[in-house]
C-alpha positions in Angstrom: 127.6 79.4 102.0 129.2 81.0 98.9 132.5 82.8 99.2 132.7 86.5 98.4 135.2 87.6 95.8 136.0 90.7 93.6 135.1 91.2 90.0 137.3 94.0 88.7 137.1 95.5 85.2 137.8 98.6 83.1 135.4 100.1 80.7 138.2 100.4 78.1 141.9 99.4 77.9 143.0 102.3 75.5 142.3 105.9 76.2 142.6 108.2 73.1 142.5 111.8 74.4 142.8 113.3 71.0 144.7 116.1 69.3 145.3 119.6 70.6 147.8 122.4 70.2 150.7 123.1 72.6 149.7 124.3 76.1 146.1 123.4 75.5 144.3 121.0 77.8 142.2 118.0 76.9 140.3 115.7 79.3 139.2 112.0 79.0 138.1 109.6 81.7 138.2 105.8 82.4 136.1 103.9 84.9 137.1 101.0 87.2 134.2 98.8 88.3 133.9 96.2 91.0 131.0 93.9 90.3 131.9 91.5 93.0 130.7 91.2 96.6 134.1 92.0 98.2 135.9 95.3 98.2 139.6 95.8 97.7 142.4 98.4 98.0 143.7 99.8 94.7 146.7 101.9 93.6 147.2 103.6 90.2 150.9 103.7 89.0 152.7 104.1 85.7 153.8 100.8 84.4 157.4 101.7 83.9 157.7 102.9 87.5 156.0 99.8 88.9 158.9 97.6 87.7 161.4 99.9 89.3 159.5 99.9 92.6 159.3 96.1 92.6 163.1 95.7 92.1 163.8 98.2 94.7 161.4 96.4 97.2 163.2 93.1 96.6 166.6 94.7 97.2 165.4 96.3 100.4 163.9 93.0 101.7 167.1 91.1 101.1 169.1 93.8 102.8 166.8 93.6 105.8 167.6 90.0 106.3 171.3 90.6 106.4 171.6 93.5 108.9 171.6 93.1 112.5 168.8 94.3 114.9 170.9 97.2 116.2 171.5 98.6 112.7 167.8 98.7 111.7 167.6 102.5 112.0 170.4 103.2 109.5 169.0 100.7 107.1 165.6 102.5 107.1 167.3 105.8 106.3 169.2 104.2 103.3 165.9 102.7 102.1 164.2 106.2 102.0 167.2 107.6 100.1 167.1 104.8 97.6 163.3 105.4 97.0 163.9 109.1 96.5 166.7 108.5 94.0 164.5 106.1 91.9 161.6 108.5 91.8 163.8 111.4 90.7 165.3 109.3 87.9 161.8 108.2 86.7 160.5 111.8 86.7 163.5 113.0 84.6 163.1 110.2 82.1 159.6 111.2 81.0 157.9 114.5 80.1 154.9 114.9 82.5 151.9 115.5 80.0 149.4 113.3 81.6 147.8 114.1 85.0 145.4 111.9 86.9 142.6 114.1 88.4 141.7 111.6 91.1 143.0 109.8 94.1 145.7 107.4 92.8 145.2 105.0 95.8 142.2 104.1 97.9 139.5 101.5 98.6 137.0 100.3 96.0 133.8 98.9 97.7 131.8 96.0 96.4 129.3 96.7 93.6 130.7 100.2 93.0 132.9 102.1 90.5 135.4 104.9 90.4 136.2 107.3 87.5 139.8 108.5 86.8 139.9 111.8 84.8 143.1 112.1 82.8 144.2 115.6 81.7 146.6 116.1 78.7 148.7 119.2 78.4 151.9 119.1 76.4 154.5 122.0 76.5 156.0 120.8 73.2 154.5 119.3 70.0 154.6 115.6 69.5 152.8 112.2 70.0 152.7 110.9 73.6 151.9 107.4 75.0 151.8 106.1 78.5 151.0 102.8 80.2 149.3 102.6 83.5 148.7 99.7 85.9 146.1 99.2 88.6 147.5 97.2 91.6 145.2 95.6 94.1 145.5 93.4 97.2 147.3 90.1 97.1 146.0 87.4 94.8 144.1 89.9 92.7 145.4 90.2 89.1 146.5 93.6 87.9 144.7 95.7 85.3 146.5 97.7 82.5 145.5 100.5 80.2 147.3 102.9 77.9 146.8 106.6 77.1 147.5 108.2 73.7 147.5 111.9 72.8 149.0 114.3 70.3 149.8 118.0 70.4 150.5 120.3 67.4 152.6 123.4 67.3 150.1 125.8 65.6 150.6 129.5 66.4 146.9 130.4 65.8 144.2 128.7 67.8 140.5 129.2 68.2 139.0 129.7 71.6 135.7 127.9 70.6 136.2 125.6 67.6 132.5 124.8 67.5 130.0 127.6 67.0 126.4 126.4 67.7 123.6 128.8 66.8 121.0 126.4 68.3 117.6 126.8 66.5 117.4 129.5 63.8 114.6 130.8 61.7 114.8 131.3 58.1 115.5 134.8 56.8 116.6 136.0 60.3 120.0 137.3 61.2 122.0 135.5 63.9 125.6 136.5 64.7 128.3 135.5 67.0 132.1 136.2 67.6 134.9 133.9 66.5 137.9 134.7 68.6 141.4 133.8 67.2 144.6 133.7 69.4 148.1 134.2 68.3 150.7 132.6 70.6 153.7 133.4 68.4 156.0 136.4 68.8 155.2 137.8 65.4 152.0 139.2 63.7 150.2 136.7 61.4 147.8 137.2 58.6 144.7 134.8 58.7 141.9 134.3 56.2 138.7 132.3 56.2 137.3 130.8 52.9 133.7 129.6 52.8 133.3 126.4 50.8 131.2 125.5 48.9 130.6 128.9 47.4 126.8 128.7 47.5 127.0 128.8 51.3 128.1 132.4 50.9 124.4 133.3 50.3 123.6 132.1 53.8 126.7 132.8 55.9 129.0 135.8 56.1 132.3 136.3 58.1 133.6 139.8 58.6 136.4 140.5 57.9 137.4 137.7 55.7 141.1 138.5 56.1 142.8 139.9 59.2 146.1 140.4 61.0 146.6 139.1 64.5 149.2 140.8 66.5 151.9 139.0 68.4 150.7 137.4 71.7 147.3 138.9 71.1 143.7 137.9 69.8 141.3 139.0 67.2 137.5 138.6 66.8 135.8 137.8 63.6 132.1 138.4 63.2 130.0 135.4 62.0 126.6 136.3 60.5 124.2 133.5 59.7 121.1 134.4 57.5 119.7 131.1 56.3 117.2 131.4 53.5 114.5 128.9 52.5 116.4 128.4 49.2 119.1 126.4 51.1 116.8 123.4 50.7 117.2 123.5 46.9 120.9 124.4 46.9 122.0 120.7 46.4 124.2 120.6 49.5 125.6 117.3 50.7 123.8 115.5 53.4 126.9 116.0 55.7 126.3 119.8 55.4 122.6 120.1 55.3 120.1 117.4 56.2 116.8 118.3 54.6 114.8 115.9 56.7 116.1 117.3 60.0 116.9 120.7 58.8 120.3 120.5 60.4 123.1 122.7 59.1 126.8 121.8 59.9 129.3 123.9 58.0 133.1 122.8 58.3 135.4 125.8 57.8 139.1 126.5 58.1 141.2 129.4 59.2 144.3 129.7 56.9 147.5 131.2 58.3 150.0 132.8 56.0 153.2 130.8 55.5 151.7 127.8 57.3 150.5 124.6 55.6 148.4 123.4 58.5 145.0 125.2 58.9 142.9 125.7 62.0 139.5 123.9 61.6 136.3 125.0 63.1 132.6 124.4 62.5 129.2 126.3 62.4 126.1 124.4 63.3 122.4 125.3 63.5 118.9 123.8 63.3 116.9 125.6 60.7 113.1 126.1 61.1 110.4 128.2 59.6 108.7 131.2 61.1 105.3 130.5 59.6 102.0 130.8 61.4 99.2 128.9 59.6 95.4 129.4 59.7 93.0 126.5 58.9 90.9 128.8 56.7 91.8 131.4 54.1 88.6 133.5 54.4 85.6 134.0 56.8 82.0 134.6 55.7 80.0 135.6 58.7 76.8 135.8 56.7 73.9 137.9 58.0 74.0 139.3 61.5 71.6 141.7 63.2 72.9 145.0 64.7 72.0 143.9 68.2 73.8 140.5 68.1 77.2 139.0 67.3 78.2 136.1 65.1 81.1 133.9 66.4 83.4 131.8 64.2 86.1 129.4 65.4 89.4 129.3 63.6 92.6 127.5 64.3 96.1 129.0 64.4 99.1 126.7 64.1 102.8 127.4 64.8 105.0 125.5 62.3 108.2 126.6 63.9 110.4 124.8 66.4 110.5 128.0 68.4 107.8 129.6 70.5 106.3 132.6 68.8 104.3 135.5 70.4 101.6 136.8 68.1 98.9 139.4 68.1 96.0 140.6 65.9 96.6 144.3 65.2 94.5 147.2 63.7 91.3 145.3 64.0 88.1 147.2 63.0 85.6 148.2 65.7 83.1 145.5 64.7 85.6 142.5 64.9 87.0 140.9 68.1 89.4 138.1 68.5 89.3 136.0 71.7 90.7 134.9 74.0 93.1 137.5 75.4 92.0 140.1 72.8 93.9 138.2 70.1 97.4 138.1 71.8 99.2 135.2 73.0 102.3 132.9 72.6 102.3 129.7 70.5 104.6 126.9 71.7 106.5 124.9 69.1 104.2 123.2 66.7 101.1 124.0 68.8 97.7 124.7 67.5 95.2 126.7 69.4 91.5 127.7 68.8 90.5 131.3 68.3 87.1 132.9 68.3 86.4 135.7 65.9 83.3 137.8 66.7 81.5 139.9 64.2 79.3 142.6 65.7 77.9 145.0 63.0 76.8 148.4 64.0 75.0 149.4 60.8 73.0 147.8 57.9 75.7 147.4 55.3 78.1 145.0 53.8 81.4 144.6 55.7 84.7 143.6 54.2 88.0 143.6 56.1 91.4 141.8 56.5 92.5 140.3 59.8 96.2 140.9 60.3 98.1 138.6 62.7 101.7 139.6 63.4 104.4 137.5 65.0 107.3 138.8 67.0 109.6 138.7 64.0 107.3 141.1 62.3 105.8 138.7 59.9 102.2 139.2 58.8 99.6 136.6 58.2 96.1 137.6 56.9 92.5 136.4 56.6 89.8 137.9 54.5 86.5 138.5 56.2 83.1 139.5 55.1 79.6 139.9 56.5 76.3 141.7 56.2 74.7 143.9 58.8 70.9 143.5 59.3 68.3 145.5 61.2 65.1 143.4 61.5 61.7 145.1 61.7 61.1 143.7 65.2 63.4 143.9 68.2 63.6 142.0 71.6 63.7 144.0 74.9 66.1 141.3 76.1 68.2 138.8 74.2 69.5 136.8 77.2 67.4 135.3 80.0 68.8 134.0 83.1 66.3 131.8 85.1 66.9 131.4 88.8 67.8 127.9 90.0 64.5 125.9 89.5 63.9 122.6 91.2 62.4 119.6 89.4 58.6 119.7 89.3 58.7 123.5 90.0 58.5 126.4 87.6 59.9 129.9 87.0 58.4 132.6 84.8 60.3 135.5 83.1 58.8 138.0 80.7 60.2 140.2 77.8 58.7 142.2 74.9 58.7 142.0 71.2 58.7 145.6 69.9 57.9 147.1 66.4 59.7 150.5 66.2 59.5 150.8 62.4 57.4 154.0 61.9 59.1 155.7 58.9 61.8 155.2 56.3 63.8 158.3 57.0 67.2 156.7 57.3 69.0 160.1 57.8 67.4 160.4 61.2 67.7 156.8 62.5 68.5 153.3 61.2 65.8 151.8 59.1 65.1 148.0 59.0 66.7 146.4 56.0 69.2 143.6 55.0 72.5 145.1 54.2 72.2 147.6 51.4 68.9 146.2 50.2 65.3 147.7 50.3 63.8 149.1 53.4 61.2 147.0 55.2 57.6 148.0 54.7 55.7 149.9 57.5 53.0 147.4 58.3 52.0 144.9 61.0 54.9 142.4 61.5 54.5 138.8 62.7 56.9 136.7 64.7 57.3 133.1 65.5 59.5 131.3 68.1 60.9 127.9 67.4 61.5 125.9 70.6 63.7 122.8 70.5 61.9 119.6 71.3 63.9 118.7 74.3 63.8 122.1 75.9 61.9 122.3 79.3 60.5 125.7 78.4 57.3 127.1 77.0 56.9 130.6 75.3 53.5 132.2 75.2 52.4 133.4 72.8 54.4 131.4 70.3 53.1 133.3 67.3 51.9 136.8 67.2 51.6 140.1 65.3 52.8 143.5 66.4 51.4 146.7 65.0 53.9 149.6 64.2 54.7 151.5 67.4 53.3 148.7 69.6 54.8 145.8 71.6 53.8 142.4 72.6 54.5 140.9 76.0 56.1 137.4 75.8 56.1 135.0 78.8 58.7 132.3 79.1 58.1 129.5 81.6 60.7 127.0 82.8 59.1 123.8 84.2 61.7 121.0 84.4 60.5 117.5 84.7 62.2 114.1 85.1 63.0 112.4 81.8 60.5 109.7 81.0 63.2 107.3 79.7 65.1 107.7 83.1 61.9 106.9 85.0 61.3 103.8 82.9 64.9 102.6 83.4 64.6 103.3 87.2 61.3 101.5 87.3 62.8 98.4 85.7 65.7 98.5 88.1 63.3 98.7 91.1 61.2 95.7 89.7 64.3 93.6 89.2 65.5 94.4 92.7 62.1 93.5 94.2 62.0 90.3 92.2 65.5 89.3 93.4 64.5 90.0 96.9 61.4 87.8 96.6 63.5 85.0 95.1 66.1 85.3 97.9 63.3 85.2 100.5 62.0 82.0 99.0 65.4 80.5 99.0 65.8 81.3 102.6 62.4 79.7 103.4 63.4 76.6 101.5 66.7 76.4 103.4 64.9 76.5 106.7 62.8 73.6 105.5 65.9 71.5 104.7 65.7 72.1 101.0 68.8 74.2 100.7 70.5 71.6 98.5 67.6 71.1 96.2 67.7 72.7 92.8 65.1 75.4 92.1 62.5 74.5 89.5 60.2 76.3 87.4 60.1 79.9 86.3 61.6 81.2 89.7 64.7 79.1 89.1 65.1 80.2 85.6 64.8 83.9 86.6 67.2 83.4 89.5 70.0 82.0 87.2 69.5 85.1 84.9 70.0 87.6 87.7 73.4 88.8 88.3 74.9 89.6 91.8 73.9 93.3 91.5 70.2 92.6 91.1 70.0 93.5 87.4 68.6 91.3 84.7 70.9 90.0 81.8 70.0 90.0 78.2 68.2 86.7 78.5 65.2 88.2 80.2 63.9 91.7 80.3 61.1 93.0 82.7 58.8 95.5 81.1 58.7 99.1 82.4 56.1 100.0 84.9 52.9 101.7 83.6 52.7 105.4 84.1 51.0 106.7 87.2 51.5 103.2 88.8 52.9 102.6 92.3 56.3 101.5 90.9 56.4 104.5 88.5 55.9 106.8 91.5 58.5 105.0 93.5 61.0 105.5 90.6 60.2 109.1 90.4 60.9 109.5 94.2 64.3 107.6 93.7 65.4 109.8 90.9 64.4 113.0 92.8 66.5 112.0 95.7 69.6 111.5 93.5 69.0 114.2 90.9 72.3 116.0 89.9 72.2 119.8 89.3 72.6 120.8 85.7 72.8 124.0 83.6 71.3 123.9 80.1 71.4 126.8 77.6 69.2 127.1 74.6 69.3 129.6 71.7 65.7 130.2 70.5 65.2 131.7 67.0 62.5 134.2 66.5 61.5 134.4 62.8 60.0 137.7 61.6 58.0 138.6 58.5 55.8 141.4 57.3 52.0 140.6 57.5 49.7 138.8 59.9 50.2 135.3 61.0 48.2 133.5 63.7 49.2 129.8 63.3 52.6 128.2 64.0 54.4 127.0 61.0 52.7 129.2 58.5 55.0 132.2 58.7 56.8 133.0 55.5 60.0 134.6 56.8 63.5 135.5 55.6 66.3 133.8 57.6 68.3 137.1 57.5 65.7 138.7 59.6 65.9 136.2 62.4 66.3 137.3 66.0 67.8 135.0 68.7 67.2 134.8 72.4 69.5 132.8 74.7 67.9 131.2 77.6 70.0 129.8 80.6 68.2 127.2 82.6 69.7 126.0 85.9 67.9 123.0 87.2 68.5 121.7 90.8 67.2 119.0 93.1 64.3 120.1 95.2 64.7 120.6 98.9 61.6 118.7 99.9 59.4 116.1 98.4 56.1 114.3 99.3 56.7 110.7 100.4 53.2 109.8 101.4 50.9 108.1 98.8 54.1 107.4 96.7 54.8 111.1 96.1 51.4 112.2 94.9 51.0 115.9 95.0 47.3 115.9 94.3 45.3 115.4 97.4 41.8 114.1 96.6 39.5 114.2 99.7 36.7 112.6 97.7 33.0 113.4 98.4 31.7 114.7 101.7 28.4 116.0 102.8 27.9 119.7 103.5 29.2 120.3 107.0 31.0 117.1 107.2 34.8 117.3 107.9 37.4 115.0 106.3 41.1 115.2 107.2 44.3 114.0 105.4 47.9 113.9 106.6 50.8 114.4 104.1 54.3 113.5 104.9 57.1 116.0 103.7 60.8 114.9 103.6 63.8 117.2 103.6 66.1 115.7 101.0 68.7 118.6 101.0 71.8 118.8 103.2 70.6 121.7 105.3 67.7 122.4 107.6 64.7 124.1 106.1 61.9 126.3 107.5 58.6 125.7 105.9 56.1 128.4 105.0 52.8 128.2 103.2 50.5 130.4 101.1 47.2 131.4 102.5 44.2 129.3 101.7 40.8 130.8 100.9 39.3 131.8 104.3 35.8 131.1 102.9 36.8 127.9 101.2 36.5 124.3 102.5 40.2 123.6 102.9 42.1 124.3 106.1 45.7 123.8 107.3 45.4 122.3 110.8 48.9 122.0 112.1 51.8 124.6 112.4 54.8 124.4 110.1 58.1 123.8 111.8 61.8 123.6 110.9 62.8 120.3 109.2 66.3 118.8 109.6 68.1 117.1 106.7 66.6 113.7 106.0 63.7 114.2 108.5 60.0 114.3 107.7 57.2 116.5 109.0 53.4 115.9 108.7 51.1 118.4 107.0 47.5 118.0 108.3 44.7 119.2 106.0 41.0 119.4 106.5 38.1 119.5 104.0 34.7 120.8 105.1 32.5 121.6 102.1 29.9 124.3 102.4 28.2 123.9 99.0 27.4 121.1 96.6 30.2 121.8 94.1 33.7 120.5 93.3 36.4 122.4 95.0 39.9 122.9 93.7 42.6 124.9 95.4 46.4 125.0 95.6 48.6 125.1 98.7 52.2 126.2 98.1 54.8 125.1 100.6 58.0 127.2 100.4 61.4 127.1 101.8 64.4 129.3 101.3 65.1 128.3 97.7 62.4 125.7 96.8 58.7 125.4 96.7 56.2 122.5 96.6 52.8 122.9 95.2 49.9 120.7 96.5 46.6 120.5 94.5 43.7 120.1 96.9 40.5 118.6 95.5 37.2 117.6 97.0 33.4 117.6 96.2 30.5 118.7 98.4 27.3 116.8 98.5 23.8 117.6 99.8 22.2 114.3 100.6 18.6 113.6 99.4 16.5 111.4 101.9 13.0 109.7 101.2 10.9 108.1 104.0 8.6 105.2 103.4 5.5 106.9 104.9 3.7 109.9 103.8 5.5 112.8 105.4 2.6 115.2 104.8 0.8 113.4 107.7 2.2 112.9 111.2 3.7 109.4 111.8 1.1 107.9 114.1 2.1 105.3 116.7 -1.6 104.5 117.7 -2.9 104.1 121.2 -0.5 102.7 123.8 -1.2 101.9 127.6 0.8 103.6 130.2 4.1 101.8 131.0 3.6 99.8 127.8 5.6 99.7 124.6 4.9 99.4 120.9 7.0 99.3 117.7 6.5 100.5 114.2 8.9 100.3 111.3 9.5 102.8 108.5 12.3 103.0 105.8 14.7 105.7 105.1 16.0 105.8 101.5 19.1 107.8 100.3 19.6 108.7 96.7 
């Protein structure tokens, strides 16, 4: 077992409090630390008093040994008198200028520290020095430290000798008060001289010369207006650091008939007030009067201070978002702004965007654009489809209108590009350009609209599963099935006592190349399943059950041109006359799917004779997280298809059977659709079947009766004929 001990130390052995004027106070601290595992009592005393106390204690101890037991009371009274006399002599020998702002005795625990704050306040001018000793328990060495300070007898002193303006912008006025105090009994004249002279362009002190009345104070006004030219003023690095933009100006207050001056300093961090755009001008190009063009710009704050800003005096056809062009930029922050151009007439637009900061600085961007009125117009420029499940469809319609009947621009706007020529009054063609990956179709895609007429346009949203995703899922399913088969073979081998035998052949090779998750590594790749195969259908069902909802938006251009066009890709159009329609397509997971026949929604009853009834059962599963009530559309009451059972509520994850019957009544091929609907989804089943009328041929002449000949009573005879179907 190790023995605990103390480890005492001071963070410094000499405390230099500094220089101050008479009757002013300065503070400094010293820390006593115990890094040992044993605590100790401590006592802080002046070193010169410690020797007196030790001598006095020795005298008292010797005196105690000589006196008798009945005289102990009187000896104790003498001891107290002696201690009091020694303390009085010590206090009179020194001027008390140092004060310990802490308990001078106490207990210092293990692994702890204590800080002693020393205050210096001298009633007279001079240099002061004091030695202190820290006394601990027995067998622990003492610690010593010294304290030094100086006081000056200056009649004028400054209340705050360091004036910090914090962060200041260029060309902005910042001011503060410099308060001077006069402790003398006579009025004094003071003056402030700014050196070097070039700093007078950036700082001003009012007044430069003043009189301070006896036992009074006076306030000087300090005005700081730093200009960007200070960077080129060739100031020393101690005054202005061009890299950090820090300004520290040492100044002095001169007192008449006094050699010693009163120093003080002015400090500030200088920064710019610039706001910077990433572009100098914006060209919106051509925009129709029914649409808007959006341009993104960036605004950066180059200052070290936060700056509120706002775009003011904007024309009616310009908007700045977000927050209508108002906000606050944090220091050195960059934000994105959207500028919207919405022309109201066919002309050329030019304007200047003005951005003002809180310090009334202006920053501008030149803008230009052209207003266009196409010869055709759309009844709706934004289409919001309802939430459409996979393998379902939604249909929305709108109109393309041709309102160009005359060229009288005094009565109404006439189609043209900016200030150009008017569009001719004639049949006008249009053409929609649909992106390749969009799950929408537009019909008609190309058309011509006569003046004063309109053309109905149908937009159909029919989302399908991505073919690549189905291929990937089919590969995963095949790999999982292959791994399951290999594991099954290994288990069979282990039951036969061959668990330690090494697999051979292709199965072993494939087994080594399968990872623990059932996926193939790069050494072997299974081909994707063929479309319309069983694995392909299983992959579709797997993706349908885990399909995440999504929202896609497409901007479809509609090109217009005068004349007649009937074939896509042959329209000779001008890009300026392009219309745009925005289509929002929310795609969700269906609530129900067919799980029988690997998800096939086409029910083929095959061929049946007229009057013959065939039945099929389809299983429907609820893959949503809520119960659904199924409904169905009506089938043709004169048709061959019938829904046999009633439709009931299906709980989440449950299945329900749909029983259908096919009874053909004619020798034709029957096609019909049965739509199963729930609250927010529908499932379309295609019913298919063929009716047959059988042709029969007998092996005898049917024009004559089939004769069995003569037969005796209670006797029997047989005769064979053939029935041939074709």
